[in-house]
C-alpha positions as CSV (number, residue, x, y, z in Angstrom):
1,X,64.3,-64.9,29.1
2,X,62.9,-61.1,28.9
3,X,65.6,-59.0,27.2
4,X,65.2,-54.8,27.5
5,X,67.3,-52.8,25.6
6,X,67.1,-48.8,26.4
7,X,68.1,-46.2,23.8
8,X,67.7,-42.6,23.8
9,X,66.5,-42.3,19.8
10,X,65.9,-44.8,17.0
11,X,68.7,-46.7,15.7
12,X,70.8,-46.1,18.9
13,X,69.9,-49.8,20.3
14,X,70.4,-51.2,17.0
15,X,74.0,-49.8,16.4
16,X,74.9,-50.6,20.1
17,X,73.5,-54.0,20.9
18,X,71.2,-55.1,17.6
19,X,73.3,-58.4,17.0
20,X,73.0,-59.5,20.6
21,X,69.3,-58.9,20.3
22,X,69.0,-60.8,17.1
23,X,70.6,-63.8,18.5
24,X,68.6,-63.7,21.7
25,X,65.5,-63.4,19.5
26,X,66.4,-66.4,17.1
27,X,66.9,-68.3,20.5
28,X,63.6,-67.9,21.4
29,X,63.8,-65.0,24.1
30,X,61.5,-62.1,24.0
31,X,63.1,-58.7,23.2
32,X,61.7,-55.3,24.3
33,X,62.9,-52.0,23.5
34,X,62.4,-48.4,25.3
35,X,63.2,-45.6,23.2
36,X,63.3,-42.7,25.8
37,X,62.9,-39.9,22.8
38,X,59.4,-39.1,21.1
39,X,61.1,-39.7,18.1
40,X,59.7,-36.9,16.1
41,X,61.2,-33.6,14.5
42,X,58.3,-31.8,14.7
43,X,54.2,-32.0,15.3
44,X,52.7,-35.0,13.5
45,X,56.3,-36.3,12.2
46,X,56.0,-39.9,12.4
47,X,59.0,-41.0,9.9
48,X,61.4,-42.3,12.9
49,X,58.6,-44.0,14.5
50,X,57.8,-45.8,11.3
51,X,61.4,-46.5,10.6
52,X,61.7,-48.1,14.1
53,X,58.8,-50.4,13.4
54,X,60.4,-51.7,10.0
55,X,63.6,-52.1,12.2
56,X,61.8,-54.1,15.1
57,X,60.5,-56.8,12.5
58,X,64.2,-57.1,11.2
59,X,65.3,-57.6,14.8
60,X,62.1,-59.8,16.0
61,X,61.2,-57.3,18.6
62,X,58.3,-58.6,21.0
63,X,57.5,-55.0,22.1
64,X,58.6,-51.1,21.9
65,X,57.9,-48.4,24.8
66,X,58.7,-44.7,24.0
67,X,59.6,-42.2,26.6
68,X,57.8,-39.2,25.0
69,X,61.0,-37.0,25.7
70,X,62.1,-34.5,23.0
71,X,65.3,-35.0,21.3
72,X,68.3,-33.5,22.6
73,X,66.3,-32.6,25.7
74,X,66.2,-36.0,27.8
75,X,66.6,-35.0,31.3
76,X,68.2,-36.9,34.4
77,X,65.2,-36.6,36.8
78,X,63.0,-38.6,39.0
79,X,60.5,-38.6,36.3
80,X,62.9,-40.1,33.9
81,X,64.1,-42.7,36.3
82,X,60.5,-43.6,37.3
83,X,59.7,-44.0,33.7
84,X,62.4,-46.4,33.0
85,X,61.6,-48.2,36.1
86,X,58.0,-48.7,35.2
87,X,59.1,-50.3,31.9
88,X,61.5,-52.6,34.1
89,X,58.6,-53.6,36.1
90,X,56.3,-54.4,33.2
91,X,59.0,-56.3,31.3
92,X,60.7,-58.4,34.3
93,X,64.0,-58.3,32.3
94,X,66.3,-60.9,33.1
95,X,69.2,-58.7,31.0
96,X,69.1,-55.0,30.2
97,X,71.0,-53.3,27.9
98,X,71.8,-49.1,27.8
99,X,74.1,-46.4,26.7
100,X,77.5,-46.1,28.2
101,X,77.8,-42.8,30.3
102,X,80.9,-41.4,28.6
103,X,79.5,-40.0,25.4
104,X,79.5,-36.6,23.7
105,X,75.8,-36.8,23.2
106,X,73.7,-35.2,26.0
107,X,70.9,-37.8,25.4
108,X,72.8,-40.4,25.6
109,X,74.8,-39.6,28.6
110,X,71.7,-38.8,30.7
111,X,69.7,-42.0,29.4
112,X,72.8,-43.8,30.7
113,X,72.6,-42.2,34.3
114,X,69.1,-42.6,34.5
115,X,69.1,-46.3,33.6
116,X,72.2,-46.7,36.3
117,X,69.8,-45.6,39.1
118,X,66.6,-47.1,37.6
119,X,68.5,-50.8,37.4
120,X,70.1,-50.4,40.7
121,X,68.3,-54.0,41.7
122,X,68.7,-55.8,38.6
123,X,71.1,-58.4,38.2
124,X,72.2,-58.1,34.9
125,X,72.9,-54.7,33.1
126,X,75.1,-54.1,30.3
127,X,76.6,-50.7,28.7
128,X,76.7,-50.7,25.0
129,X,78.8,-48.3,22.7
130,X,77.4,-46.0,20.0
131,X,79.5,-43.8,17.5
132,X,79.6,-41.0,19.8
133,X,81.0,-42.9,22.9
134,X,84.4,-42.3,24.4
135,X,86.8,-44.2,26.5
136,X,85.2,-47.5,26.1
137,X,86.8,-50.3,27.3
138,X,85.0,-53.7,27.2
139,X,85.2,-56.8,29.0
140,X,82.2,-58.5,27.6
141,X,81.9,-59.6,23.8
142,X,79.4,-61.2,21.9
143,X,80.2,-63.2,18.5
144,X,77.6,-61.5,15.9
145,X,79.3,-62.6,12.5
146,X,76.5,-64.9,11.4
147,X,73.7,-62.0,12.3
148,X,75.7,-58.9,11.1
149,X,74.1,-58.5,7.9
150,X,70.7,-59.0,9.8
151,X,72.0,-56.1,12.3
152,X,72.8,-53.9,9.1
153,X,69.2,-54.4,7.6
154,X,67.8,-53.3,11.1
155,X,70.1,-50.1,10.9
156,X,69.0,-49.6,7.3
157,X,65.4,-49.6,8.2
158,X,66.4,-46.1,9.7
159,X,66.8,-44.7,6.2
160,X,66.4,-41.2,7.0
161,X,69.4,-41.5,9.3
162,X,71.6,-43.9,7.4
163,X,74.0,-40.6,6.2
164,X,73.6,-38.6,9.2
165,X,77.1,-39.3,10.7
166,X,78.8,-36.0,10.0
167,X,81.4,-37.8,8.2
168,X,81.6,-37.1,4.4
169,X,80.9,-40.4,2.6
170,X,80.5,-42.4,5.6
171,X,77.0,-44.3,6.2
172,X,76.2,-45.5,9.9
173,X,76.4,-49.0,8.0
174,X,80.2,-48.3,7.7
175,X,80.7,-47.3,11.0
176,X,79.0,-50.5,12.5
177,X,80.8,-53.0,10.3
178,X,84.2,-51.3,11.2
179,X,82.9,-51.7,14.9
180,X,82.3,-55.0,14.5
181,X,85.6,-55.6,13.0
182,X,87.5,-54.2,15.4
183,X,85.5,-55.3,18.7
184,X,85.9,-58.8,16.9
185,X,89.4,-58.5,16.8
186,X,89.6,-57.7,20.4
187,X,87.0,-60.8,21.2
188,X,89.1,-62.7,18.7
189,X,86.2,-63.3,16.4
190,X,85.6,-62.2,13.0
191,X,82.6,-59.6,14.1
192,X,81.6,-58.7,17.6
193,X,79.6,-56.2,19.9
194,X,81.1,-55.4,23.1
195,X,79.8,-54.3,26.3
196,X,81.0,-53.0,29.7
197,X,79.0,-54.6,32.7
198,X,77.0,-52.6,35.3
199,X,76.7,-55.9,36.9
200,X,77.0,-59.2,35.6
201,X,75.9,-62.5,37.1
202,X,77.5,-66.2,36.4
203,X,75.0,-68.6,37.3
204,X,76.7,-71.9,38.4
């Protein structure tokens, strides 16, 4: 299968569904990412893109697309929706993962809304959570216990962001481990990622 994960910034996808993507890749499926921002904090800044490429290797990503939007300024516009639709047409994904719409970060909210429009004809689409997601009540769980270390390696590749949690002494790795444990308890496994379906087809 072709799997497409859509995120606002480098490391969003890794936190939300990195373990699930790693498991898909291990089973021979092709992983594609679409990062909507330009991943820079200024002209000529390639640090976050370089980190994303390192993370891609840890996850087994086949291909990455970039949206080119300025951080904190990703819009919900026809152009943004069209950009997602173009990637969908290129990848022909069986499954799409994207931000949940109830989030305190405006980029996450807007990418979620744009993705909901762009995926209206896609059979399988799931929302993932991030550290700033609110009111997330998942009904789909993936056991990631055997790949949790690999997920953390993928997140650690984003070295410039690891401690930017605005929680003193707490890294994004700490939050990811706590989330995996909590969602694992809900899903009755040791560690899990959790999702809310936009739509999910069960083939019988």
